[in-house]
C-alpha positions in Angstrom: -2.8 99.2 113.2 0.5 98.3 111.4 4.2 98.8 112.3 6.9 99.7 110.4 10.4 99.7 112.2 13.2 101.9 110.3 16.8 101.9 111.0 18.6 105.6 111.1 22.5 105.1 111.1 24.5 108.2 112.0 21.4 110.6 111.2 20.7 108.7 107.9 17.4 106.7 107.3 18.1 103.3 105.9 16.3 101.5 103.2 13.5 104.3 103.1 12.1 103.0 99.6 11.7 99.6 100.8 9.4 100.6 104.0 7.5 103.2 102.1 6.9 100.2 99.3 5.7 97.9 102.2 3.6 100.2 103.8 2.1 101.0 100.6 1.7 97.4 99.9 0.0 96.7 103.5 -2.5 99.7 103.0 -3.3 98.2 99.6 -4.2 94.9 100.7 -6.2 96.4 103.7 -7.8 98.9 101.4 -6.7 102.2 102.7 -4.2 104.6 101.4 -0.9 104.7 103.5 0.4 108.0 104.8 3.5 109.3 103.7 6.5 109.0 105.6 7.4 112.2 107.4 11.3 113.5 107.1 12.3 111.3 109.8 16.1 112.8 109.6 14.6 116.2 110.6 12.4 115.0 113.4 15.4 112.8 115.1 16.3 114.3 118.2 19.9 115.9 118.4 21.0 113.3 120.8 20.3 110.4 118.7 22.1 111.8 115.3 25.3 109.2 116.1 25.1 105.6 116.2 22.0 103.2 115.6 18.6 104.5 116.0 15.3 102.3 116.1 12.6 104.5 114.5 9.1 102.9 115.2 6.1 103.9 113.3 2.6 103.1 114.3 0.2 103.6 111.3 -3.1 102.9 109.5 -4.8 106.0 107.7 -2.6 108.2 109.6 0.5 108.2 111.5 -0.6 107.5 115.0 2.8 107.2 116.7 6.7 107.7 115.5 9.4 107.3 118.4 12.9 107.2 118.2 15.5 104.9 120.5 18.8 104.0 120.6 19.3 100.7 119.0 20.7 97.5 121.5 20.3 94.0 119.7 19.4 91.6 121.9 21.5 88.7 123.1 20.5 85.3 121.8 22.6 82.4 122.6 19.9 79.9 121.8 16.9 79.0 119.9 13.7 76.4 120.3 12.0 75.2 117.4 8.3 75.9 117.5 5.9 74.4 115.0 3.2 76.8 114.3 1.5 78.7 111.4 0.7 82.3 112.5 -0.4 84.9 110.0 2.1 87.6 109.9 2.1 88.3 106.2 1.9 91.9 107.0 3.6 93.8 110.0 0.7 94.4 112.7 1.5 96.6 115.6 -0.6 93.7 117.5 2.0 90.9 118.0 -0.2 89.0 120.3 0.4 86.1 118.4 4.2 85.8 118.0 4.4 87.0 121.8 2.2 83.9 122.6 4.2 81.8 120.5 7.5 83.3 122.0 6.3 81.9 125.6 7.1 78.4 124.3 10.9 79.1 124.3 11.3 77.7 127.5 14.8 78.4 128.9 16.0 79.5 125.4 16.3 83.1 124.3 14.0 83.0 121.4 12.0 80.9 119.1 12.7 79.7 115.5 9.2 78.8 114.0 9.0 76.0 111.6 5.7 75.5 109.5 4.8 72.0 108.4 8.8 71.3 109.0 10.0 74.2 107.0 12.3 77.1 108.7 10.3 80.4 108.3 11.3 83.1 111.1 12.0 84.1 114.9 9.4 86.0 116.4 11.6 89.3 115.5 13.5 88.6 112.7 14.0 86.7 109.1 17.1 84.0 109.1 20.0 83.5 107.2 21.8 80.2 107.2 25.3 79.9 106.1 27.0 77.2 104.3 30.5 77.4 103.4 30.8 81.0 101.8 27.0 80.8 100.8 23.9 82.2 102.3 20.6 81.2 102.3 17.1 82.3 103.5 14.1 80.4 103.8 11.6 80.2 101.1 9.0 79.6 103.8 9.2 83.0 105.7 6.6 84.5 107.6 7.2 88.1 107.1 9.1 89.4 103.7 11.4 91.7 105.7 12.8 94.9 104.2 16.4 93.7 105.0 15.5 90.0 103.4 14.4 91.7 100.3 17.5 94.1 100.2 20.0 91.1 100.6 18.0 89.1 98.1 18.3 92.1 95.4 21.8 92.5 95.8 22.8 88.6 95.6 24.1 88.3 98.9 21.7 85.5 99.8 19.5 83.0 98.0 16.4 81.7 98.7 15.5 78.1 99.1 13.5 75.8 101.3 15.1 74.8 104.6 13.7 72.1 106.5 14.1 71.9 110.4 15.5 68.3 110.0 18.1 69.3 107.4 19.6 72.4 109.6 22.5 70.2 110.2 23.4 70.7 106.7 24.5 74.2 107.5 27.0 76.1 109.4 25.4 79.2 111.3 22.2 80.9 111.6 22.2 84.7 111.3 19.2 86.7 112.7 18.4 89.7 110.5 15.8 92.5 110.3 15.5 96.2 109.4 17.8 96.7 112.4 20.4 93.8 111.8 22.5 92.9 108.9 24.5 89.6 108.4 27.9 91.5 109.1 26.3 92.5 112.5 27.2 88.9 113.6 23.9 88.3 115.3 24.3 84.6 114.8 24.6 81.0 116.5 26.0 77.8 115.7 23.3 75.2 114.8 24.2 73.3 117.9 22.4 76.4 119.6 18.7 75.5 118.1 17.0 73.0 120.3 13.8 71.0 119.5 
C-alpha cells in the first residue's frame, strides 16, 4: 500500500496535479494503474472547510482509505544526525523503516538522515537550508516530495549536494512537505542539529 498526503487550504486542494503525477509514477513503477483522485473538496466535511487540513489517502489498485483532519505542525526544536540508507523512493504506507530510525533521535525532537555523509531528509519532510537570501535543498533526498518539486520548479530553491560536515556554512534549516512551506517558518538554527 502507498500513501499520499494532500494539503487542503480553506476548502481548496493544493498542488493536486503533482500528487496525481506521483501516484501515477508510483503505480507505473509497481506495475499497477493508480486509482483516480476523488473530488476531495466535495468529500471534505463542512467543519473542515476553513484552515489547513491534512488529507491522507491510502491506495494501491483502489483507494483503500481517505481521511481528513485539521493540521497541527509538529514542534521541532532539535534534530539528531543519523547515518542510514533507507529505501523511501516511494511514499509507502508502511513507514516502519523510518520509524525505526526515529528511535535513534535520543533527546532530540526529530532526525536528519544522512547517506554517505550527505544530507537527505527528516523522517517526515524534505529540508531546505538558507544561506543569506538563497535557499538550497539536498540533491540526495530520500523522497522527491511534491512541495520540494514545486519550489524547484518556481525557482524559489536550488538543488545541491549538502554534506553534514558543511552544515556550518548555512544559516537555518527549514522542514517542508505537502503540509509545510518555507514561509510557515518550521525552521531551526544550525546549532540545533546534533551529531
